[in-house]
Structures are given as C-alpha cells and as structure tokens.
N, C-alpha and C positions, 0 to 999 in steps of 0.2 A: 331670380333673374336668370334669363337665358344666357348661354355661353357659346362662344365660337372658338375654333382652333386657330392657333397662330399660323401665319403663312408657311413657315418652314415645316409645319407638322401636318397640314391638310393632306398633302399627297402621301405622306408617310402613314397616315392613319385612316384614310378614306376607305380602304378596302381591307381592314383588319378588325378583329374583335367580333362582337355579335352580329355586325352587319355583313360579315364576309360571305355567308351563305346566300343572303339575298343578293349581294353584288354579283356573285358567280352566276346566279340565274339570269342576270341581265347581260352577261358577257356577249351573247349572240347579237343582241340589240346594239350594245355599245360598239362592238367591232364593226357593225355595218355603218356606223357614223364616223369612224376613225379615219385619219388621213395618214398616208405613208410619208416617209421623209422626202421621197421624190416629189410627191404632190405638194408638200409644204414648200420645198425649194422652188418649184415652178411658180407658186403664188407669190413668194416673199423675197426671193433672192434678188439682190440689187447689184448694179455694175461695180460698186465699190467692195463687194464681198470677195474674200479670198479664203482658201482652205489650206491647212497645214497638218501634217501627221505628227502627232506627239505620242510616242510610246504605243503606237497602234490605234490611236484615236484621232479621227478626223475632226479638227476644230474649224468652225466658221469664224472668221475674224474680219475686222476692219482696221486699217492703219492709215490715218489721215493727218495731214499737217506736217510742219517741221518745227524743231526746237527741242526743249527738254521733254523727255518721255513721260506721259501720264497714262497709266493703266487704269481702266475703269472695269469694275467687277459688279455684275448685276445680282439681284436677289433671287430667291426661290420662285419657281413657276414663271420666270421672266426670261428675257433674252437681251442681247446687246442693244436691241432697238430702244430699250428703256432709257438709253443715254443719248438719243438722237439730238435732243434740244441742247444738252450740255456740250456735246461734242461739236455741234454746229458753231457755237460761240468760241470754244477754247482752241479749236484746230488752227486758228489764225496765229497763235503764239506757242502752241505745243504740238508735239507729235502724239496724237491721241490714239491709243490702241485698246481694243476690247474684243472679247470673244464670247461665244455661247458656251456656257458650262455644259459639258456632255452629260447625258444625252438629250439636252433641251435645245429649243430653237431649231437651227439648221445644222448643228453639229451632228456628227455621226453617232452610232450606238457605242456603248461601252461594254466590251466583252469582259468576262471574268479574267482572261489572260492579260488584257490591257490594264485592268484595274490593279492586278497584282504587280505587273511590270512597272507601272508608274509609282505605285506605293502609297501616295498621300495626295490630298488636294493641293497642298502647297508645292509639292514636286511637279504637279501638272502646270502650275503657273510658271515655275522656274523653267520647265521644259519648253513652254510656249515662248517665253522671252528669249531663250537660247535660239530657238528656231528662227525668230525674226531679227536676231542680232542685237538684242538689247541687254546690256550688262547691268544697268541700274535704272530705276524709275521711281517717280512718285506714284503712289497707289491710292485709289479712291474706291471704296466699296460701300454699298447700301444694303441694309437689312442683312441677310445671310451672306451677301457678297462682302459685307464688312467683316464678317467672321473669317471668310477666306482671305481677306486683305491682311488682317492681323496674324493669321496663321502663317502667311507668307513672310510678313515683316518680322515675326518672331523667329522663324526658322532660318531666314536669310537676311539678317540685319544689314549686311554689307551691300545688299542689292537694293535697298530702299532709301531714297533721299528724304521722303516725307510721306506721311500716312494720313489719309482723310477718311473718317468713318461717319456714316450717316444712319441714325436709327438702327444701331447694330446690337444684337444680343451678346451677352457675355456669360450669364448664368444659364443653366439648363432651362429650356422653355417648356418642357413637358408638363410641369406643375403649374404653369401660369394660367390664370383665370381672367378672361377678357369679357367684359360686358358686350353683348351682341344685341341684335334686334330680332324680334320674332320671325320676321320675313326671311332674314338671312339664315336663321337657325333652321327654318322649315326647308329652305332651298338646299342647305347643306345636307340635311337628312335625305332629301329627294335625290341628290347627286349620288350619295352612297348607295341608295337602293337601285338606281338605274345603271350605275357603273360608269357614268361620265358626267361632266358638268355642262349644263346647258348655258346659253347666253344669259339667262335670267340670273344664274348664280354669279357670273362674272360682273354683271351690272350691280348687284347688291354688294358683292364683296369689295369691288373697287371703290364704290361709293363709301363704304365703311372705312376704307383705308385713307381716303382723301380727307384733308382738313377742311377743304371747301369743295364740295361735290360739283359746284358750278364749273370748276376747272376741268372736270372729267369729260372727255369727248367721246361721242358714240363710236368713232373709229377705233379708239383705244380699247373699248369693251369688245368690239368685233375682233380685234387682233388677238387679245388674250384668250377669248373663247376659241378661236380657230387654231392658234399655235399650240394650245394645250389639248387639242383633239388628236395629237400624234399617237400612232399605234403604241401600245404598251412596250416598255423597254425592260430588259432583264435587270439592269442595275441603275435605276432612276436617280439614286442619290449616292452612288458608289464612290464618287470623288467630290462630293460636296462637303464643305467644312461645316460641321454642326456642333452645337454646344453641349450635346448630351453627355460627352465624356468631360466632366468638369475638371479633372486633374490635367488632362491634356490641353484643354482650353486655357487654363490658368498658366500653364507652362509657356504657351505661345504668347500670351499677353505679357508675361514677365520678360520675354525675350525681345519685345519691341524696344528699340533704341532710338528710332527716328523721332523727330518732332511730330506731334499729332494735332490735327484739328478735328473736333467733333462737331458736326452739324446736326441739329436735332429739330425735327418737326414737332412742335409742342402740342399739337392736337392729335398726336399718335395715341390711339386707343389700344394698340397692340403692345407697344413698348413705351410706357410712360417715362418721361424724362426724370421724374422724381424718384423712380426706382431703377429702371434699366440704364438710364443715362448716368446716374450717379455711380452705379456699380461698375460700369465700363471705365469711368474716370479713375475709380479707386484701384482697379486692377492694373492700370498702366503705370506701374511704379517706377519703371526704368526708362520711360520715354524721356527724351532730351528736354521736351517742353510740351505743354498742353494748352490748347485754346478751345473754349466751348462757345458755340454760336447758336442761339435760340432763334428758331423761325416760328414766330407766334401763330401764324394762320395756316400752317402746313401740317399735313399728317405724316403717315408712315413712309412715303416714298418722295422725299423732297426733290430729287433730280427729275422725276417725272412731273410732279405737280407744279414746281416752280423752277424750271431749268435755267432761265436767264438770271434769276437772283442767285441760285446756287453757283452757276458758272462765274458770276462776278465775284462772289465771296471767295471761291477757290483761287481764282486768278490773283486777287489781292493778297491772299495769304501766302501763296507760293512766291510772290514778288516782294514779300515784306522786308527783306533785307537788301533790296536793290536801291 
C-alpha cells in the first residue's frame, strides 16, 4: 500500500534524503515561481490585519470582537485564515485573536538571532499575548497548532483558562504510516523532484485531509497553493512546536492544568482517533477535566471543514458553567 507523509512532516522532509540532489537541480525553476513576502502581502493582506514585533519577529495577527479572550493556533503549512469561519461566528461573544506562525503566511522571516532570543514556541505565544495586553486566554489549536497550544498551556498553566485541541498529535509522528492514494503519492514525488508543490498537489492533499471532499472549495485549494509558494526561509520550523522530542512533549502534556475539550474529526486518515486521539487523552493526566467530542463526518481539519459546527461546540463548552 502506498504511503504519504504527515502534514507536519511534508515540509520537513520534502527536500532531504535521496531526493535532495534532484530537488537542488530544480532550484532555478522553483525560484522563478516563488513569491516574495511583499507580493503575498499585496495579494492577501486584509484591512483587519495588524503587525507586532515579538523578539525581533514580525507577526501578522487579527484581533476581533469583545469578551473573554480566545486564542486560535493554526496547523502546519497553514495560516490564520484557516480560522475565518470559526472566528466569524465566535467574535460576537469573544475577543478572538490569532496570528501566522513565523515564517508562514504574512508573518515576517525568522532569523537565527530571533529564534535564539525567543527561545521556544510557547515563549513566542507568551510574547505575543504580552504585546497585545492579554494576561490569560482560552486556547484552541488544530493539528500541530494543537501541539503549540498544549506546549503553551503546560509551560504557562496560570495563563490558560481552557484548552481545546482538535486532531492533535502527541506521539512522535515520524514513524507513522498513513494509507495514501497512488495519485497523491505520485504528486508528492513530483513535488520533491521539481522543488515546489503545484496546485495539483494541494488539490489531492486537501481532498485527502477532508472527511467529505465536497466541502472543499476551489478557492481554498488556490489559497494553499499560492501562500505556500513563498520564497524559501532560513528557519521554516524554528519556532513550531513538534512532537519529535517525546520527552519534552510529555513534560508539556503533564503540565496542562486547565480543563480540556478534544474535538476529533473521525474520518482523519492522518491521526486516527483510535490511536492518536486515545494517546492524547491518556497523556493529559493533570488536566482539571476532559471532554471528547467526535465529529463523525469530518477529517483532519475540523475548523476548516465544519466551522459553524465547531464554533457552536466550542461556544457551548466554554459557557458550560454559566
């Protein structure tokens, strides 16, 4: 059976190993198709976008609504735009804040000096909240954004009122084997060879991640293709929270004290609930409480695929004691 890499690993492994030499020969072609940060900002910047410097890194963020603060953290290869549907509903009752994890989306580059100065992914989150004047928040992360969410909640338990995790890894994902399709496998190989991912890759990839591909819009495919054509960055995952360091990950999971709701798309072929979902629950040994909600028709990215349903569930859970 053919295999495909996990979302958090595609960018990490696409240009390493035996394919590296072939990829380097495609650099000239790839560079001619890449877009600069300035070009991407010209295309995608919205009136509600703001920028703030955190430890020498320029973060693009949005801050909408009034009420209790809800911080939204996106997954790998994604941007704050993944939360548009959820934010549109929740900003009527919450102050919804979100940012592009650097150096993705419209956030600035991540220099070696800035990475060392900030120190850790969770410290970046703390620094961002400090800059916008937020002492405590409820935190909602999806996929590797969920990893960042529990890293922050474990390291700064006094700053987290509640934690929401959706289709989030807890064990190292490098050894995971995910059934793929021949078409996606072929397009992944082609991407490695040419040095960039064409729209055909993103179409196949996002269809694979969705529980019901009929929900996937062509505009979403276009966006992911274009936003990921940004010129290569020196530290693409320098401040991303990843599960490769199992000891560090478990330490952060044990540090979570807040009540936790886990939302899981049950058609997720990347992180099946029977294995990844159960492992995540088992590691949250010190959480004040746990709730697990199964979304039967949804895949790996519930906030993108079913934003109204996700927003309603989150709102109801956060108001559970009112």
